[in-house]
C-alpha positions in Angstrom: -0.9 13.3 9.1 -3.7 13.5 6.6 -5.0 10.8 4.4 -3.5 10.9 0.9 -6.2 10.6 -1.6 -5.0 9.4 -5.0 -8.2 8.0 -6.7 -8.9 9.9 -9.8 -5.4 11.5 -9.8 -2.9 8.6 -9.5 -2.6 5.2 -10.9 -5.8 3.1 -11.3 -6.2 0.3 -8.8 -6.2 -3.3 -10.2 -9.8 -3.5 -8.9 -12.2 -1.7 -6.6 -13.9 -3.8 -3.9 -16.9 -2.1 -2.4 -15.1 1.2 -3.2 -11.8 0.1 -1.7 -8.9 0.3 -4.1 -6.9 -3.0 -4.3 -3.7 -3.4 -6.1 -2.0 -6.5 -7.4 1.8 -6.7 -6.9 2.8 -5.2 -10.2 0.3 -2.3 -9.8 1.5 -1.8 -6.3 4.9 -0.7 -7.6 3.2 1.8 -9.8 1.3 3.2 -6.8 4.6 3.5 -4.9 6.2 5.3 -7.8 3.4 7.7 -7.8 3.8 8.2 -4.0 7.5 9.0 -4.7 6.5 11.9 -6.9 4.0 13.2 -4.3 6.1 12.4 -1.2 3.3 10.4 0.3 4.0 7.9 3.1 2.8 4.4 3.5 1.3 3.9 7.0 0.2 0.3 6.3 -0.5 -2.4 3.9 -3.1 -5.3 4.1 -3.1 -8.3 1.8 -6.2 -10.1 0.6 -7.1 -13.1 -1.5 -10.2 -12.8 -3.7 -12.1 -16.1 -3.9 -15.4 -15.9 -5.8 -17.3 -13.1 -4.2 -15.3 -13.0 -1.0 -12.3 -10.9 0.1 -10.3 -13.0 2.5 -7.6 -11.3 4.7 -4.1 -12.8 4.4 -2.9 -12.6 8.0 0.6 -13.2 6.8 0.5 -10.2 4.5 0.0 -7.2 6.9 2.5 -4.4 7.4 2.3 -1.6 9.8 4.9 1.2 9.3 3.4 3.6 11.9 6.4 3.1 14.3 8.6 4.5 11.5 6.7 7.8 11.8 8.3 8.5 15.1 11.7 6.7 14.6 12.4 8.2 11.2 11.1 11.7 11.7 11.3 13.7 8.4 12.7 10.7 6.5 9.4 8.8 7.3 7.8 9.1 3.8 10.9 7.9 2.0 11.6 5.2 4.5 8.0 3.9 4.5 8.0 3.6 0.7 11.3 1.7 0.8 9.9 -0.6 3.6 6.7 -1.1 1.5 8.7 -2.1 -1.6 10.8 -4.5 0.6 7.6 -6.0 2.0 6.0 -6.5 -1.4 9.1 -8.3 -2.7 8.6 -10.9 0.1 5.1 -11.8 -1.0 5.4 -15.1 -3.0 1.7 -15.5 -3.9 1.2 -13.4 -7.1 -2.6 -13.6 -6.6 -2.4 -11.3 -3.5 -4.2 -8.0 -3.6 -3.0 -5.2 -1.4 -4.9 -2.3 0.3 -2.7 0.6 1.2 -3.1 3.3 3.9 -1.4 6.4 2.5 -0.8 9.6 4.3 0.8 13.1 3.9 2.9 14.4 6.7 
């Protein structure tokens, strides 16, 4: 697996935090649509709240899809994106920002 770099090529993040692209829930769907066209896989997602000048991890908003890489085999990229969409739909706080770990297999 290699890191999938999308900055400068894909959708713009909602905001950059110390160089780390963060996406709100709406922009997250755009990122996943872009990943569909590039067959990129989602290895993980971490959620954060931005309060003033602080980025606070939301421990209820962490997803690790690495186990799918072994279980799903060649279907991993598509299954990881579907799982990521399902996970995002479960997030009720619309002020959550997400950081994605994207890979190419």
